[in-house]
Structure formats: C-alpha cells, structure tokens
C-alpha positions as CSV (number, residue, x, y, z in Angstrom):
1,M,9.6,-5.3,-8.4
2,R,12.7,-3.3,-7.9
3,I,15.4,-4.6,-5.5
4,I,16.8,-2.1,-3.0
5,K,19.1,-2.3,0.0
6,A,17.6,-1.4,3.3
7,E,20.1,1.4,3.8
8,E,18.9,3.0,0.6
9,L,15.2,3.3,1.7
10,G,15.6,6.7,3.6
11,P,15.3,9.1,0.7
12,H,12.2,7.3,-0.6
13,V,10.2,7.7,2.6
14,G,7.5,10.4,2.0
15,A,8.0,10.3,-1.8
16,E,6.0,8.8,-4.6
17,I,7.9,5.8,-5.6
18,G,6.0,5.0,-8.8
19,V,2.9,4.6,-10.9
20,S,1.7,1.2,-12.1
21,D,0.8,0.3,-15.7
22,W,-2.9,0.4,-16.6
23,S,-5.0,-2.7,-16.0
24,L,-8.3,-3.3,-17.7
25,I,-11.4,-4.0,-15.5
26,D,-13.7,-5.7,-18.0
27,Q,-16.9,-7.6,-17.5
28,A,-15.1,-11.0,-17.7
29,R,-12.9,-10.0,-14.7
30,I,-15.9,-8.6,-12.8
31,D,-17.9,-11.8,-13.5
32,A,-15.0,-14.0,-12.4
33,F,-14.6,-12.0,-9.2
34,A,-18.3,-12.4,-8.5
35,A,-18.1,-16.1,-9.0
36,V,-15.1,-16.5,-6.6
37,T,-16.6,-14.3,-3.9
38,E,-20.2,-15.3,-4.4
39,D,-21.2,-11.7,-4.7
40,H,-23.6,-11.6,-7.6
41,Q,-25.3,-8.2,-6.9
42,F,-26.9,-7.0,-10.1
43,I,-24.9,-3.8,-10.3
44,H,-21.8,-6.0,-11.0
45,V,-23.2,-8.9,-13.2
46,N,-26.4,-7.8,-14.9
47,P,-25.7,-5.2,-17.6
48,D,-29.4,-4.7,-18.4
49,A,-30.5,-4.1,-14.8
50,A,-27.3,-2.0,-14.1
51,K,-28.2,0.3,-17.0
52,M,-31.1,1.5,-14.9
53,T,-28.9,2.7,-12.0
54,P,-27.1,6.0,-11.8
55,F,-23.9,4.1,-12.9
56,G,-25.4,3.5,-16.3
57,G,-23.9,0.0,-16.5
58,T,-22.1,-2.6,-14.5
59,V,-19.3,-1.6,-12.1
60,A,-16.5,-3.5,-10.4
61,H,-16.9,-4.7,-6.8
62,G,-15.0,-2.4,-4.5
63,F,-13.1,-5.4,-3.2
64,L,-12.1,-6.3,-6.8
65,T,-10.5,-2.9,-7.2
66,L,-8.8,-3.3,-3.8
67,S,-7.6,-6.8,-4.7
68,M,-5.9,-5.4,-7.8
69,L,-3.4,-3.7,-5.6
70,S,-1.2,-6.8,-5.6
71,R,-1.0,-6.7,-9.4
72,L,-0.6,-3.0,-9.6
73,A,2.1,-3.0,-6.9
74,A,4.2,-5.5,-8.8
75,D,5.1,-2.7,-11.3
76,V,6.6,-0.3,-8.8
77,L,7.2,-1.5,-5.2
78,F,10.6,-2.2,-3.7
79,V,11.8,-5.6,-2.6
80,L,14.6,-5.6,-0.1
81,D,17.8,-7.2,-1.2
82,G,17.9,-10.8,0.2
83,V,14.1,-10.9,0.8
84,K,12.9,-14.4,1.7
85,M,9.2,-13.6,1.6
86,G,6.7,-10.7,1.7
87,V,3.2,-10.7,3.0
88,N,0.2,-8.4,3.2
89,Y,-0.1,-7.1,6.8
90,G,-3.4,-5.1,6.4
91,F,-4.7,-1.6,5.9
92,E,-4.8,1.4,8.2
93,K,-7.5,3.0,6.0
94,V,-9.5,2.1,2.8
95,R,-12.0,4.4,1.1
96,F,-13.9,3.6,-2.0
97,M,-14.2,6.9,-3.7
98,A,-15.7,6.2,-7.2
99,P,-17.1,3.2,-9.0
100,V,-15.0,1.5,-11.7
101,K,-17.3,1.0,-14.7
102,S,-16.9,-2.2,-16.7
103,G,-14.4,-1.6,-19.6
104,K,-12.4,1.1,-17.7
105,R,-8.7,0.9,-16.9
106,I,-7.1,1.6,-13.5
107,R,-3.6,2.3,-12.3
108,A,-2.2,3.0,-8.9
109,R,0.2,5.7,-7.5
110,F,2.3,4.5,-4.5
111,T,3.9,6.7,-1.9
112,L,6.2,5.1,0.7
113,M,4.9,6.5,4.0
114,S,7.3,4.5,6.3
115,A,9.8,1.7,6.3
116,N,10.7,0.3,9.7
117,E,12.7,-2.7,10.8
118,R,10.4,-4.1,13.6
119,L,12.6,-7.0,14.5
120,P,16.0,-8.0,12.9
121,G,15.2,-8.9,9.3
122,Q,11.5,-8.1,9.6
123,W,10.5,-4.9,7.8
124,Q,7.1,-3.2,7.8
125,F,6.2,-0.9,5.0
126,K,3.3,1.6,4.8
127,Y,2.1,2.9,1.5
128,A,-0.4,5.6,0.6
129,V,-2.1,4.3,-2.5
130,K,-4.4,6.1,-4.9
131,V,-6.1,4.0,-7.6
132,E,-6.9,6.2,-10.6
133,I,-9.6,5.5,-13.2
134,E,-8.5,6.4,-16.8
135,G,-10.2,9.5,-18.0
136,E,-11.8,10.4,-14.6
137,E,-10.8,12.9,-12.0
138,K,-12.0,11.1,-8.9
139,P,-10.0,8.1,-7.8
140,A,-11.5,4.7,-7.4
141,L,-10.0,4.3,-4.0
142,M,-7.5,5.6,-1.5
143,A,-5.8,3.4,1.0
144,E,-3.0,3.1,3.5
145,W,-1.5,-0.4,2.9
146,L,0.8,-2.3,5.2
147,S,3.1,-5.0,4.1
148,M,5.9,-7.0,5.6
149,Q,9.2,-8.3,4.2
150,F,11.4,-10.9,5.8
151,V,15.1,-10.8,4.9
C-alpha cells in the first residue's frame, strides 16, 4: 500500500486511484473457501454437476470474490502517514454482476469516493470498486466499500 499524508488526499477524491494485479481464482481456492464457509453447493465444488448448468463448470462463491477485495486492495490503496491500524467498516452497496468461473483471473479498479476525518485521527474512506474478470466485458462485482484508518 502507498503511504500518503492526509493533506494530500484532496486531489484523489473522485478519481481512480489504481488497478490491482490479477489474481487467479482456481478450483483449489474455491474448494478451500467452501471448506471454511461450509458452503458446498455443487456449482462451486462439483465440476461434473456444474458442467450441466448454464455456467458450464464450477464458479467462485460471490462471497469469495468479495473477500478478495482485501488482497486486491493491497496493490493500490493509500495508507495514511502514521497509521496505527485500519479496519473494514462495511459496504454501502454490493452487487454480484457475473460469475467468476474456475480458472479465471480477477482484478479490481478502485475509485476514492470520499475521505473524511470523522474524529481526530479517525478517517473514513469510501471506495467504488469494480472487480473485472479477465477476458470478459461484464464485471464480477461492483461495490461501495467503507474502511477506517486510525492515525
């Protein structure tokens, strides 16, 4: 993550601040997520049965794609100079737009929508996030993501 001073945030609000590297969503990752979340729906973990669906094979859980935001964000988001910790604060909006088929790569585009100091040393950030699927026009998901940083 890039370090930035709070007084330097202004010009970045409303702008795309970066695009992450590509991350592979393979069957091993999907299976591991299924095991952790106990969501073993066949469209995620049974390649033979999933072939019979309109997807033509297994697909990632929507929540797996959403959970990848932390990894994807590490490539591009700002960290305030002197930050002590950062936490997820939630989402204003999340929409799963297209399935991520096993073996596909995803990346995320981040736009800083707002950066506000709510209390002294407590900053709230809002990002518009678009998760793209390599080789596909329709994104996997769109979200408005909130995070907090404590300086």
